[in-house]
Every structure is written in C-alpha cells, then in structure tokens.
CHARMM internal coordinates of N, CA and C (Angstrom, degrees):
IC EDIT
DIST 1 N 1 CA 1.4568
DIST 1 CA 1 C 1.5295
ANGL 1 N 1 CA 1 C 111.94
DIST 1 C 2 N 1.3319
ANGL 1 CA 1 C 2 N 117.43
DIHE 1 N 1 CA 1 C 2 N -20.43
DIST 2 N 2 CA 1.4630
ANGL 1 C 2 N 2 CA 120.17
DIHE 1 CA 1 C 2 N 2 CA -176.88
DIST 2 CA 2 C 1.5311
ANGL 2 N 2 CA 2 C 111.82
DIHE 1 C 2 N 2 CA 2 C -61.84
DIST 2 C 3 N 1.3466
ANGL 2 CA 2 C 3 N 120.10
DIHE 2 N 2 CA 2 C 3 N -49.35
DIST 3 N 3 CA 1.4674
ANGL 2 C 3 N 3 CA 118.69
DIHE 2 CA 2 C 3 N 3 CA 179.59
DIST 3 CA 3 C 1.5405
ANGL 3 N 3 CA 3 C 112.52
DIHE 2 C 3 N 3 CA 3 C -61.72
DIST 3 C 4 N 1.3258
ANGL 3 CA 3 C 4 N 116.22
DIHE 3 N 3 CA 3 C 4 N -38.19
DIST 4 N 4 CA 1.4786
ANGL 3 C 4 N 4 CA 118.69
DIHE 3 CA 3 C 4 N 4 CA 178.62
DIST 4 CA 4 C 1.5106
ANGL 4 N 4 CA 4 C 111.45
DIHE 3 C 4 N 4 CA 4 C -64.17
DIST 4 C 5 N 1.3137
ANGL 4 CA 4 C 5 N 117.13
DIHE 4 N 4 CA 4 C 5 N -45.06
DIST 5 N 5 CA 1.4786
ANGL 4 C 5 N 5 CA 120.59
DIHE 4 CA 4 C 5 N 5 CA 179.50
DIST 5 CA 5 C 1.5133
ANGL 5 N 5 CA 5 C 111.22
DIHE 4 C 5 N 5 CA 5 C -64.48
DIST 5 C 6 N 1.3175
ANGL 5 CA 5 C 6 N 117.47
DIHE 5 N 5 CA 5 C 6 N -42.17
DIST 6 N 6 CA 1.4638
ANGL 5 C 6 N 6 CA 120.67
DIHE 5 CA 5 C 6 N 6 CA -178.43
DIST 6 CA 6 C 1.5120
ANGL 6 N 6 CA 6 C 110.69
DIHE 5 C 6 N 6 CA 6 C -66.08
DIST 6 C 7 N 1.3363
ANGL 6 CA 6 C 7 N 117.71
DIHE 6 N 6 CA 6 C 7 N -41.32
DIST 7 N 7 CA 1.4688
ANGL 6 C 7 N 7 CA 119.20
DIHE 6 CA 6 C 7 N 7 CA -178.85
DIST 7 CA 7 C 1.5423
ANGL 7 N 7 CA 7 C 109.91
DIHE 6 C 7 N 7 CA 7 C -68.91
DIST 7 C 8 N 1.3150
ANGL 7 CA 7 C 8 N 116.84
DIHE 7 N 7 CA 7 C 8 N -34.74
DIST 8 N 8 CA 1.4722
ANGL 7 C 8 N 8 CA 120.12
DIHE 7 CA 7 C 8 N 8 CA 175.20
DIST 8 CA 8 C 1.5154
ANGL 8 N 8 CA 8 C 112.28
DIHE 7 C 8 N 8 CA 8 C -62.30
DIST 8 C 9 N 1.3681
ANGL 8 CA 8 C 9 N 115.26
DIHE 8 N 8 CA 8 C 9 N -48.19
DIST 9 N 9 CA 1.4651
ANGL 8 C 9 N 9 CA 120.31
DIHE 8 CA 8 C 9 N 9 CA 179.71
DIST 9 CA 9 C 1.5281
ANGL 9 N 9 CA 9 C 111.45
DIHE 8 C 9 N 9 CA 9 C -61.56
DIST 9 C 10 N 1.3168
ANGL 9 CA 9 C 10 N 117.88
DIHE 9 N 9 CA 9 C 10 N -34.55
DIST 10 N 10 CA 1.4658
ANGL 9 C 10 N 10 CA 122.54
DIHE 9 CA 9 C 10 N 10 CA -178.39
DIST 10 CA 10 C 1.5205
ANGL 10 N 10 CA 10 C 111.62
DIHE 9 C 10 N 10 CA 10 C -80.17
DIST 10 C 11 N 1.3401
ANGL 10 CA 10 C 11 N 116.93
DIHE 10 N 10 CA 10 C 11 N -6.39
DIST 11 N 11 CA 1.4555
ANGL 10 C 11 N 11 CA 120.05
DIHE 10 CA 10 C 11 N 11 CA -179.90
DIST 11 CA 11 C 1.5253
ANGL 11 N 11 CA 11 C 112.76
DIHE 10 C 11 N 11 CA 11 C 74.25
DIST 11 C 12 N 1.3142
ANGL 11 CA 11 C 12 N 115.57
DIHE 11 N 11 CA 11 C 12 N 21.91
DIST 12 N 12 CA 1.4675
ANGL 11 C 12 N 12 CA 122.09
DIHE 11 CA 11 C 12 N 12 CA 179.62
DIST 12 CA 12 C 1.5243
ANGL 12 N 12 CA 12 C 109.73
DIHE 11 C 12 N 12 CA 12 C -100.08
DIST 12 C 13 N 1.3427
ANGL 12 CA 12 C 13 N 116.86
DIHE 12 N 12 CA 12 C 13 N 163.19
DIST 13 N 13 CA 1.4626
ANGL 12 C 13 N 13 CA 118.18
DIHE 12 CA 12 C 13 N 13 CA 174.30
DIST 13 CA 13 C 1.5204
ANGL 13 N 13 CA 13 C 110.61
DIHE 12 C 13 N 13 CA 13 C -57.62
DIST 13 C 14 N 1.3077
ANGL 13 CA 13 C 14 N 116.08
DIHE 13 N 13 CA 13 C 14 N 148.23
DIST 14 N 14 CA 1.4638
ANGL 13 C 14 N 14 CA 121.27
DIHE 13 CA 13 C 14 N 14 CA -177.60
DIST 14 CA 14 C 1.5073
ANGL 14 N 14 CA 14 C 110.62
DIHE 13 C 14 N 14 CA 14 C -62.97
DIST 14 C 15 N 1.3260
ANGL 14 CA 14 C 15 N 115.90
DIHE 14 N 14 CA 14 C 15 N 127.91
DIST 15 N 15 CA 1.4621
ANGL 14 C 15 N 15 CA 122.71
DIHE 14 CA 14 C 15 N 15 CA 177.57
DIST 15 CA 15 C 1.5213
ANGL 15 N 15 CA 15 C 106.95
DIHE 14 C 15 N 15 CA 15 C -122.60
DIST 15 C 16 N 1.3252
ANGL 15 CA 15 C 16 N 115.27
DIHE 15 N 15 CA 15 C 16 N 122.07
DIST 16 N 16 CA 1.4632
ANGL 15 C 16 N 16 CA 119.80
DIHE 15 CA 15 C 16 N 16 CA 179.72
DIST 16 CA 16 C 1.5166
ANGL 16 N 16 CA 16 C 111.64
DIHE 15 C 16 N 16 CA 16 C -89.40
DIST 16 C 17 N 1.3155
ANGL 16 CA 16 C 17 N 115.26
DIHE 16 N 16 CA 16 C 17 N 171.72
DIST 17 N 17 CA 1.4611
ANGL 16 C 17 N 17 CA 121.61
DIHE 16 CA 16 C 17 N 17 CA -178.12
DIST 17 CA 17 C 1.5260
ANGL 17 N 17 CA 17 C 112.20
DIHE 16 C 17 N 17 CA 17 C -62.14
DIST 17 C 18 N 1.3297
ANGL 17 CA 17 C 18 N 116.88
DIHE 17 N 17 CA 17 C 18 N -38.82
DIST 18 N 18 CA 1.4662
ANGL 17 C 18 N 18 CA 119.79
DIHE 17 CA 17 C 18 N 18 CA -179.51
DIST 18 CA 18 C 1.5087
ANGL 18 N 18 CA 18 C 111.48
DIHE 17 C 18 N 18 CA 18 C -61.57
DIST 18 C 19 N 1.3184
ANGL 18 CA 18 C 19 N 116.47
DIHE 18 N 18 CA 18 C 19 N -45.51
DIST 19 N 19 CA 1.4661
ANGL 18 C 19 N 19 CA 120.56
DIHE 18 CA 18 C 19 N 19 CA 179.85
DIST 19 CA 19 C 1.5334
ANGL 19 N 19 CA 19 C 110.37
DIHE 18 C 19 N 19 CA 19 C -64.23
DIST 19 C 20 N 1.3059
ANGL 19 CA 19 C 20 N 116.96
DIHE 19 N 19 CA 19 C 20 N -40.91
DIST 20 N 20 CA 1.4658
ANGL 19 C 20 N 20 CA 121.64
DIHE 19 CA 19 C 20 N 20 CA 178.98
DIST 20 CA 20 C 1.5256
ANGL 20 N 20 CA 20 C 110.19
DIHE 19 C 20 N 20 CA 20 C -61.56
DIST 20 C 21 N 1.3252
ANGL 20 CA 20 C 21 N 117.97
DIHE 20 N 20 CA 20 C 21 N -46.60
DIST 21 N 21 CA 1.4549
ANGL 20 C 21 N 21 CA 122.10
DIHE 20 CA 20 C 21 N 21 CA 179.98
DIST 21 CA 21 C 1.5285
ANGL 21 N 21 CA 21 C 110.84
DIHE 20 C 21 N 21 CA 21 C -66.12
DIST 21 C 22 N 1.3162
ANGL 21 CA 21 C 22 N 116.65
DIHE 21 N 21 CA 21 C 22 N -40.82
DIST 22 N 22 CA 1.4559
ANGL 21 C 22 N 22 CA 121.81
DIHE 21 CA 21 C 22 N 22 CA 179.83
DIST 22 CA 22 C 1.5257
ANGL 22 N 22 CA 22 C 110.87
DIHE 21 C 22 N 22 CA 22 C -63.52
DIST 22 C 23 N 1.3197
ANGL 22 CA 22 C 23 N 116.22
DIHE 22 N 22 CA 22 C 23 N -44.02
DIST 23 N 23 CA 1.4623
ANGL 22 C 23 N 23 CA 120.92
DIHE 22 CA 22 C 23 N 23 CA 179.34
DIST 23 CA 23 C 1.5172
ANGL 23 N 23 CA 23 C 110.49
DIHE 22 C 23 N 23 CA 23 C -64.23
DIST 23 C 24 N 1.3392
ANGL 23 CA 23 C 24 N 116.91
DIHE 23 N 23 CA 23 C 24 N -43.85
DIST 24 N 24 CA 1.4632
ANGL 23 C 24 N 24 CA 120.16
DIHE 23 CA 23 C 24 N 24 CA 178.87
DIST 24 CA 24 C 1.5165
ANGL 24 N 24 CA 24 C 111.43
DIHE 23 C 24 N 24 CA 24 C -60.80
DIST 24 C 25 N 1.3280
ANGL 24 CA 24 C 25 N 116.45
DIHE 24 N 24 CA 24 C 25 N -45.27
DIST 25 N 25 CA 1.4619
ANGL 24 C 25 N 25 CA 120.85
DIHE 24 CA 24 C 25 N 25 CA -179.36
DIST 25 CA 25 C 1.5235
ANGL 25 N 25 CA 25 C 111.38
DIHE 24 C 25 N 25 CA 25 C -63.44
DIST 25 C 26 N 1.3213
ANGL 25 CA 25 C 26 N 116.45
DIHE 25 N 25 CA 25 C 26 N -43.52
DIST 26 N 26 CA 1.4580
ANGL 25 C 26 N 26 CA 120.15
DIHE 25 CA 25 C 26 N 26 CA -179.74
DIST 26 CA 26 C 1.5234
ANGL 26 N 26 CA 26 C 111.36
DIHE 25 C 26 N 26 CA 26 C -64.62
DIST 26 C 27 N 1.3205
ANGL 26 CA 26 C 27 N 117.30
DIHE 26 N 26 CA 26 C 27 N -41.11
DIST 27 N 27 CA 1.4712
ANGL 26 C 27 N 27 CA 121.81
DIHE 26 CA 26 C 27 N 27 CA 179.21
DIST 27 CA 27 C 1.5346
ANGL 27 N 27 CA 27 C 111.21
DIHE 26 C 27 N 27 CA 27 C -65.81
DIST 27 C 28 N 1.2957
ANGL 27 CA 27 C 28 N 116.93
DIHE 27 N 27 CA 27 C 28 N -40.15
DIST 28 N 28 CA 1.4834
ANGL 27 C 28 N 28 CA 120.45
DIHE 27 CA 27 C 28 N 28 CA 178.69
DIST 28 CA 28 C 1.5187
ANGL 28 N 28 CA 28 C 109.29
DIHE 27 C 28 N 28 CA 28 C -62.66
DIST 28 C 29 N 1.3336
ANGL 28 CA 28 C 29 N 116.66
DIHE 28 N 28 CA 28 C 29 N -45.75
DIST 29 N 29 CA 1.4726
ANGL 28 C 29 N 29 CA 120.30
DIHE 28 CA 28 C 29 N 29 CA 178.91
DIST 29 CA 29 C 1.5253
ANGL 29 N 29 CA 29 C 111.00
DIHE 28 C 29 N 29 CA 29 C -64.83
DIST 29 C 30 N 1.3248
ANGL 29 CA 29 C 30 N 118.02
DIHE 29 N 29 CA 29 C 30 N -41.13
DIST 30 N 30 CA 1.4618
ANGL 29 C 30 N 30 CA 121.25
DIHE 29 CA 29 C 30 N 30 CA 179.21
DIST 30 CA 30 C 1.5304
ANGL 30 N 30 CA 30 C 111.38
DIHE 29 C 30 N 30 CA 30 C -64.70
DIST 30 C 31 N 1.3091
ANGL 30 CA 30 C 31 N 115.89
DIHE 30 N 30 CA 30 C 31 N -29.43
DIST 31 N 31 CA 1.4740
ANGL 30 C 31 N 31 CA 121.62
DIHE 30 CA 30 C 31 N 31 CA -179.42
DIST 31 CA 31 C 1.5206
ANGL 31 N 31 CA 31 C 113.07
DIHE 30 C 31 N 31 CA 31 C -83.55
DIST 31 C 32 N 1.3295
ANGL 31 CA 31 C 32 N 116.15
DIHE 31 N 31 CA 31 C 32 N 1.75
DIST 32 N 32 CA 1.4632
ANGL 31 C 32 N 32 CA 118.98
DIHE 31 CA 31 C 32 N 32 CA 177.63
DIST 32 CA 32 C 1.5234
ANGL 32 N 32 CA 32 C 114.30
DIHE 31 C 32 N 32 CA 32 C 100.63
DIST 32 C 33 N 1.3165
ANGL 32 CA 32 C 33 N 116.73
DIHE 32 N 32 CA 32 C 33 N 3.36
DIST 33 N 33 CA 1.4605
ANGL 32 C 33 N 33 CA 120.29
DIHE 32 CA 32 C 33 N 33 CA 177.51
DIST 33 CA 33 C 1.5140
ANGL 33 N 33 CA 33 C 111.01
DIHE 32 C 33 N 33 CA 33 C -70.89
DIST 33 C 34 N 1.2961
ANGL 33 CA 33 C 34 N 116.37
DIHE 33 N 33 CA 33 C 34 N 157.75
DIST 34 N 34 CA 1.4638
ANGL 33 C 34 N 34 CA 120.92
DIHE 33 CA 33 C 34 N 34 CA -178.53
DIST 34 CA 34 C 1.5200
ANGL 34 N 34 CA 34 C 110.33
DIHE 33 C 34 N 34 CA 34 C -93.50
DIST 34 C 35 N 1.3210
ANGL 34 CA 34 C 35 N 113.90
DIHE 34 N 34 CA 34 C 35 N 163.99
DIST 35 N 35 CA 1.4673
ANGL 34 C 35 N 35 CA 120.31
DIHE 34 CA 34 C 35 N 35 CA 176.43
DIST 35 CA 35 C 1.5244
ANGL 35 N 35 CA 35 C 109.92
DIHE 34 C 35 N 35 CA 35 C -61.38
DIST 35 C 36 N 1.3173
ANGL 35 CA 35 C 36 N 116.81
DIHE 35 N 35 CA 35 C 36 N -36.96
DIST 36 N 36 CA 1.4739
ANGL 35 C 36 N 36 CA 121.59
DIHE 35 CA 35 C 36 N 36 CA 178.44
DIST 36 CA 36 C 1.5350
ANGL 36 N 36 CA 36 C 110.55
DIHE 35 C 36 N 36 CA 36 C -61.84
DIST 36 C 37 N 1.3100
ANGL 36 CA 36 C 37 N 116.92
DIHE 36 N 36 CA 36 C 37 N -39.86
DIST 37 N 37 CA 1.4793
ANGL 36 C 37 N 37 CA 120.60
DIHE 36 CA 36 C 37 N 37 CA 178.76
DIST 37 CA 37 C 1.5195
ANGL 37 N 37 CA 37 C 110.59
DIHE 36 C 37 N 37 CA 37 C -66.65
DIST 37 C 38 N 1.3060
ANGL 37 CA 37 C 38 N 116.06
DIHE 37 N 37 CA 37 C 38 N -43.59
DIST 38 N 38 CA 1.4759
ANGL 37 C 38 N 38 CA 119.63
DIHE 37 CA 37 C 38 N 38 CA 178.70
DIST 38 CA 38 C 1.5319
ANGL 38 N 38 CA 38 C 109.19
DIHE 37 C 38 N 38 CA 38 C -62.39
DIST 38 C 39 N 1.3291
ANGL 38 CA 38 C 39 N 117.37
DIHE 38 N 38 CA 38 C 39 N -44.01
DIST 39 N 39 CA 1.4533
ANGL 38 C 39 N 39 CA 120.88
DIHE 38 CA 38 C 39 N 39 CA 178.78
DIST 39 CA 39 C 1.5183
ANGL 39 N 39 CA 39 C 111.30
DIHE 38 C 39 N 39 CA 39 C -58.27
DIST 39 C 40 N 1.3202
ANGL 39 CA 39 C 40 N 116.37
DIHE 39 N 39 CA 39 C 40 N -40.99
DIST 40 N 40 CA 1.4641
ANGL 39 C 40 N 40 CA 119.52
DIHE 39 CA 39 C 40 N 40 CA -179.41
DIST 40 CA 40 C 1.5312
ANGL 40 N 40 CA 40 C 111.31
DIHE 39 C 40 N 40 CA 40 C -67.81
DIST 40 C 41 N 1.3305
ANGL 40 CA 40 C 41 N 116.31
DIHE 40 N 40 CA 40 C 41 N -42.62
DIST 41 N 41 CA 1.4612
ANGL 40 C 41 N 41 CA 120.65
DIHE 40 CA 40 C 41 N 41 CA -179.74
DIST 41 CA 41 C 1.5224
ANGL 41 N 41 CA 41 C 111.60
DIHE 40 C 41 N 41 CA 41 C -65.17
DIST 41 C 42 N 1.3261
ANGL 41 CA 41 C 42 N 115.97
DIHE 41 N 41 CA 41 C 42 N -42.17
DIST 42 N 42 CA 1.4838
ANGL 41 C 42 N 42 CA 119.96
DIHE 41 CA 41 C 42 N 42 CA -179.08
DIST 42 CA 42 C 1.5283
ANGL 42 N 42 CA 42 C 112.57
DIHE 41 C 42 N 42 CA 42 C -83.43
DIST 42 C 43 N 1.3374
ANGL 42 CA 42 C 43 N 115.11
DIHE 42 N 42 CA 42 C 43 N -2.60
DIST 43 N 43 CA 1.4694
ANGL 42 C 43 N 43 CA 121.88
DIHE 42 CA 42 C 43 N 43 CA 179.06
DIST 43 CA 43 C 1.5310
ANGL 43 N 43 CA 43 C 113.17
DIHE 42 C 43 N 43 CA 43 C 62.00
DIST 43 C 44 N 1.3325
ANGL 43 CA 43 C 44 N 114.16
DIHE 43 N 43 CA 43 C 44 N 38.10
DIST 44 N 44 CA 1.4520
ANGL 43 C 44 N 44 CA 119.54
DIHE 43 CA 43 C 44 N 44 CA 173.66
DIST 44 CA 44 C 1.5268
ANGL 44 N 44 CA 44 C 109.26
DIHE 43 C 44 N 44 CA 44 C -83.11
DIST 44 C 45 N 1.3115
ANGL 44 CA 44 C 45 N 116.80
DIHE 44 N 44 CA 44 C 45 N 138.61
DIST 45 N 45 CA 1.4608
ANGL 44 C 45 N 45 CA 120.67
DIHE 44 CA 44 C 45 N 45 CA 178.12
DIST 45 CA 45 C 1.5156
ANGL 45 N 45 CA 45 C 111.97
DIHE 44 C 45 N 45 CA 45 C -83.18
DIST 45 C 46 N 1.3142
ANGL 45 CA 45 C 46 N 116.21
DIHE 45 N 45 CA 45 C 46 N -20.78
DIST 46 N 46 CA 1.4579
ANGL 45 C 46 N 46 CA 121.05
DIHE 45 CA 45 C 46 N 46 CA -175.57
DIST 46 CA 46 C 1.5190
ANGL 46 N 46 CA 46 C 109.65
DIHE 45 C 46 N 46 CA 46 C -129.18
DIST 46 C 47 N 1.3375
ANGL 46 CA 46 C 47 N 117.53
DIHE 46 N 46 CA 46 C 47 N 129.89
DIST 47 N 47 CA 1.4595
ANGL 46 C 47 N 47 CA 120.56
DIHE 46 CA 46 C 47 N 47 CA -179.86
DIST 47 CA 47 C 1.5138
ANGL 47 N 47 CA 47 C 112.78
DIHE 46 C 47 N 47 CA 47 C -66.40
DIST 47 C 48 N 1.3164
ANGL 47 CA 47 C 48 N 117.68
DIHE 47 N 47 CA 47 C 48 N -20.73
DIST 48 N 48 CA 1.4759
ANGL 47 C 48 N 48 CA 118.41
DIHE 47 CA 47 C 48 N 48 CA 178.85
DIST 48 CA 48 C 1.5238
ANGL 48 N 48 CA 48 C 109.93
DIHE 47 C 48 N 48 CA 48 C -67.29
DIST 48 C 49 N 1.3201
ANGL 48 CA 48 C 49 N 117.49
DIHE 48 N 48 CA 48 C 49 N -29.77
DIST 49 N 49 CA 1.4536
ANGL 48 C 49 N 49 CA 119.92
DIHE 48 CA 48 C 49 N 49 CA 174.22
DIST 49 CA 49 C 1.5165
ANGL 49 N 49 CA 49 C 109.96
DIHE 48 C 49 N 49 CA 49 C -67.68
DIST 49 C 50 N 1.3073
ANGL 49 CA 49 C 50 N 116.73
DIHE 49 N 49 CA 49 C 50 N -41.29
DIST 50 N 50 CA 1.4577
ANGL 49 C 50 N 50 CA 122.64
DIHE 49 CA 49 C 50 N 50 CA 179.87
DIST 50 CA 50 C 1.5212
ANGL 50 N 50 CA 50 C 110.93
DIHE 49 C 50 N 50 CA 50 C -67.10
DIST 50 C 51 N 1.3231
ANGL 50 CA 50 C 51 N 116.69
DIHE 50 N 50 CA 50 C 51 N -31.81
DIST 51 N 51 CA 1.4707
ANGL 50 C 51 N 51 CA 121.31
DIHE 50 CA 50 C 51 N 51 CA -177.34
DIST 51 CA 51 C 1.5205
ANGL 51 N 51 CA 51 C 111.85
DIHE 50 C 51 N 51 CA 51 C -60.32
DIST 51 C 52 N 1.3227
ANGL 51 CA 51 C 52 N 117.26
DIHE 51 N 51 CA 51 C 52 N -22.37
DIST 52 N 52 CA 1.4647
ANGL 51 C 52 N 52 CA 120.74
DIHE 51 CA 51 C 52 N 52 CA 177.88
DIST 52 CA 52 C 1.5333
ANGL 52 N 52 CA 52 C 110.71
DIHE 51 C 52 N 52 CA 52 C -60.25
DIST 52 C 53 N 1.3244
ANGL 52 CA 52 C 53 N 116.65
DIHE 52 N 52 CA 52 C 53 N -29.99
DIST 53 N 53 CA 1.4425
ANGL 52 C 53 N 53 CA 120.09
DIHE 52 CA 52 C 53 N 53 CA 179.65
DIST 53 CA 53 C 1.5077
ANGL 53 N 53 CA 53 C 111.66
DIHE 52 C 53 N 53 CA 53 C -75.55
DIST 53 C 54 N 1.3001
ANGL 53 CA 53 C 54 N 118.68
DIHE 53 N 53 CA 53 C 54 N -26.30
DIST 54 N 54 CA 1.4572
ANGL 53 C 54 N 54 CA 122.90
DIHE 53 CA 53 C 54 N 54 CA -175.88
DIST 54 CA 54 C 1.5318
ANGL 54 N 54 CA 54 C 111.61
DIHE 53 C 54 N 54 CA 54 C -77.56
DIST 54 C 55 N 1.2977
ANGL 54 CA 54 C 55 N 117.38
DIHE 54 N 54 CA 54 C 55 N -26.31
DIST 55 N 55 CA 1.4502
ANGL 54 C 55 N 55 CA 118.85
DIHE 54 CA 54 C 55 N 55 CA -173.04
DIST 55 CA 55 C 1.5187
ANGL 55 N 55 CA 55 C 113.67
DIHE 54 C 55 N 55 CA 55 C -66.87
DIST 55 C 56 N 1.3272
ANGL 55 CA 55 C 56 N 117.83
DIHE 55 N 55 CA 55 C 56 N -17.51
DIST 56 N 56 CA 1.4485
ANGL 55 C 56 N 56 CA 119.83
DIHE 55 CA 55 C 56 N 56 CA -180.00
DIST 56 CA 56 C 1.5233
ANGL 56 N 56 CA 56 C 113.47
DIHE 55 C 56 N 56 CA 56 C -82.47
DIST 56 C 57 N 1.3162
ANGL 56 CA 56 C 57 N 117.32
DIHE 56 N 56 CA 56 C 57 N -16.94
DIST 57 N 57 CA 1.4599
ANGL 56 C 57 N 57 CA 121.74
DIHE 56 CA 56 C 57 N 57 CA -177.66
DIST 57 CA 57 C 1.5283
ANGL 57 N 57 CA 57 C 108.50
DIHE 56 C 57 N 57 CA 57 C -93.73
DIST 57 C 58 N 1.3167
ANGL 57 CA 57 C 58 N 116.24
DIHE 57 N 57 CA 57 C 58 N 81.89
DIST 58 N 58 CA 1.4613
ANGL 57 C 58 N 58 CA 121.08
DIHE 57 CA 57 C 58 N 58 CA -175.23
DIST 58 CA 58 C 1.5062
ANGL 58 N 58 CA 58 C 113.55
DIHE 57 C 58 N 58 CA 58 C -62.54
DIST 58 C 59 N 1.3159
ANGL 58 CA 58 C 59 N 117.98
DIHE 58 N 58 CA 58 C 59 N -35.77
DIST 59 N 59 CA 1.4749
ANGL 58 C 59 N 59 CA 120.67
DIHE 58 CA 58 C 59 N 59 CA 179.65
DIST 59 CA 59 C 1.5210
ANGL 59 N 59 CA 59 C 110.22
DIHE 58 C 59 N 59 CA 59 C -64.32
DIST 59 C 60 N 1.3308
ANGL 59 CA 59 C 60 N 117.15
DIHE 59 N 59 CA 59 C 60 N -42.35
DIST 60 N 60 CA 1.4592
ANGL 59 C 60 N 60 CA 120.00
DIHE 59 CA 59 C 60 N 60 CA 178.78
DIST 60 CA 60 C 1.5204
ANGL 60 N 60 CA 60 C 111.41
DIHE 59 C 60 N 60 CA 60 C -68.95
DIST 60 C 61 N 1.3227
ANGL 60 CA 60 C 61 N 115.64
DIHE 60 N 60 CA 60 C 61 N -37.23
DIST 61 N 61 CA 1.4664
ANGL 60 C 61 N 61 CA 119.38
DIHE 60 CA 60 C 61 N 61 CA 178.77
DIST 61 CA 61 C 1.5209
ANGL 61 N 61 CA 61 C 112.22
DIHE 60 C 61 N 61 CA 61 C -67.07
DIST 61 C 62 N 1.3272
ANGL 61 CA 61 C 62 N 117.15
DIHE 61 N 61 CA 61 C 62 N -33.39
DIST 62 N 62 CA 1.4532
ANGL 61 C 62 N 62 CA 120.83
DIHE 61 CA 61 C 62 N 62 CA 178.17
DIST 62 CA 62 C 1.5404
ANGL 62 N 62 CA 62 C 111.60
DIHE 61 C 62 N 62 CA 62 C -60.56
DIST 62 C 63 N 1.3229
ANGL 62 CA 62 C 63 N 116.24
DIHE 62 N 62 CA 62 C 63 N -27.99
DIST 63 N 63 CA 1.4661
ANGL 62 C 63 N 63 CA 120.08
DIHE 62 CA 62 C 63 N 63 CA 179.76
DIST 63 CA 63 C 1.5257
ANGL 63 N 63 CA 63 C 112.11
DIHE 62 C 63 N 63 CA 63 C -70.30
DIST 63 C 64 N 1.3115
ANGL 63 CA 63 C 64 N 117.14
DIHE 63 N 63 CA 63 C 64 N -27.82
DIST 64 N 64 CA 1.4710
ANGL 63 C 64 N 64 CA 120.69
DIHE 63 CA 63 C 64 N 64 CA -177.08
DIST 64 CA 64 C 1.5265
ANGL 64 N 64 CA 64 C 113.40
DIHE 63 C 64 N 64 CA 64 C -112.03
DIST 64 C 65 N 1.3118
ANGL 64 CA 64 C 65 N 115.67
DIHE 64 N 64 CA 64 C 65 N -4.55
DIST 65 N 65 CA 1.4642
ANGL 64 C 65 N 65 CA 120.53
DIHE 64 CA 64 C 65 N 65 CA -178.66
DIST 65 CA 65 C 1.5213
ANGL 65 N 65 CA 65 C 111.08
DIHE 64 C 65 N 65 CA 65 C -71.65
DIST 65 C 66 N 1.2815
ANGL 65 CA 65 C 66 N 116.21
DIHE 65 N 65 CA 65 C 66 N 131.45
DIST 66 N 66 CA 1.4646
ANGL 65 C 66 N 66 CA 121.23
DIHE 65 CA 65 C 66 N 66 CA 176.64
DIST 66 CA 66 C 1.5217
ANGL 66 N 66 CA 66 C 108.58
DIHE 65 C 66 N 66 CA 66 C -94.30
DIST 66 C 67 N 1.3349
ANGL 66 CA 66 C 67 N 116.75
DIHE 66 N 66 CA 66 C 67 N 138.85
DIST 67 N 67 CA 1.4785
ANGL 66 C 67 N 67 CA 118.26
DIHE 66 CA 66 C 67 N 67 CA 179.96
DIST 67 CA 67 C 1.5150
ANGL 67 N 67 CA 67 C 111.08
DIHE 66 C 67 N 67 CA 67 C -67.38
DIST 67 C 68 N 1.3323
ANGL 67 CA 67 C 68 N 114.37
DIHE 67 N 67 CA 67 C 68 N 150.97
DIST 68 N 68 CA 1.4538
ANGL 67 C 68 N 68 CA 120.51
DIHE 67 CA 67 C 68 N 68 CA 175.83
DIST 68 CA 68 C 1.5250
ANGL 68 N 68 CA 68 C 107.44
DIHE 67 C 68 N 68 CA 68 C -63.07
DIST 68 C 69 N 1.3323
ANGL 68 CA 68 C 69 N 118.70
DIHE 68 N 68 CA 68 C 69 N 141.70
DIST 69 N 69 CA 1.4500
ANGL 68 C 69 N 69 CA 120.19
DIHE 68 CA 68 C 69 N 69 CA 179.53
DIST 69 CA 69 C 1.5233
ANGL 69 N 69 CA 69 C 111.69
DIHE 68 C 69 N 69 CA 69 C -51.73
DIST 69 C 70 N 1.3223
ANGL 69 CA 69 C 70 N 116.91
DIHE 69 N 69 CA 69 C 70 N 126.38
DIST 70 N 70 CA 1.4432
ANGL 69 C 70 N 70 CA 121.93
DIHE 69 CA 69 C 70 N 70 CA -179.81
DIST 70 CA 70 C 1.5122
ANGL 70 N 70 CA 70 C 113.81
DIHE 69 C 70 N 70 CA 70 C 90.45
DIST 70 C 71 N 1.3412
ANGL 70 CA 70 C 71 N 118.16
DIHE 70 N 70 CA 70 C 71 N -12.04
DIST 71 N 71 CA 1.4528
ANGL 70 C 71 N 71 CA 121.37
DIHE 70 CA 70 C 71 N 71 CA -179.07
DIST 71 CA 71 C 1.5256
ANGL 71 N 71 CA 71 C 109.51
DIHE 70 C 71 N 71 CA 71 C -87.74
DIST 71 C 72 N 1.3207
ANGL 71 CA 71 C 72 N 116.67
DIHE 71 N 71 CA 71 C 72 N 139.96
DIST 72 N 72 CA 1.4602
ANGL 71 C 72 N 72 CA 121.67
DIHE 71 CA 71 C 72 N 72 CA 178.67
DIST 72 CA 72 C 1.5386
ANGL 72 N 72 CA 72 C 108.53
DIHE 71 C 72 N 72 CA 72 C -98.93
DIST 72 C 73 N 1.2960
ANGL 72 CA 72 C 73 N 117.13
DIHE 72 N 72 CA 72 C 73 N 142.02
DIST 73 N 73 CA 1.4832
ANGL 72 C 73 N 73 CA 121.72
DIHE 72 CA 72 C 73 N 73 CA 176.71
DIST 73 CA 73 C 1.4900
ANGL 73 N 73 CA 73 C 109.99
DIHE 72 C 73 N 73 CA 73 C -113.53
END
COOR INIT
IC SEED 1 N 1 CA 1 C
IC BUILD
C-alpha cells in the first residue's frame, strides 16, 4: 500500500508495489546487473522467480539466447 499511497499524495498515477519492483528489476538488468543481484535486492529465495523479470527485456535476452539447433542467426 505504500507505493499506492505515495503516488496518490504526489498527484501521480497510481503505482503499485508489483510495478515498482518490476521496474527496479528491469532497470538493474538493463544497467548490467546480474539476476543474482536482482534476486538479492528483491529478496527472492530462488533465481527462477527473479527470472520472470528478465523475460521482458528482449534485447538483453538476445545476448544470451542460443540459436535453435540448425537455425542460423
């Protein structure tokens, strides 16, 4: 409720905790941070939970994506 209340008081569009955490995770990854760092900051116990945030950054994923066997890039 804190992000929602703060955005209301500031006269900004309502921003929930999920959006705030998602934005922070995406920005950390875009800035070169690792999935392990994001997991630590968001206090995730499992990196697979944190990996959900990485799937939206297609440009970053392209750097680590392996081509399908037989596919040319």
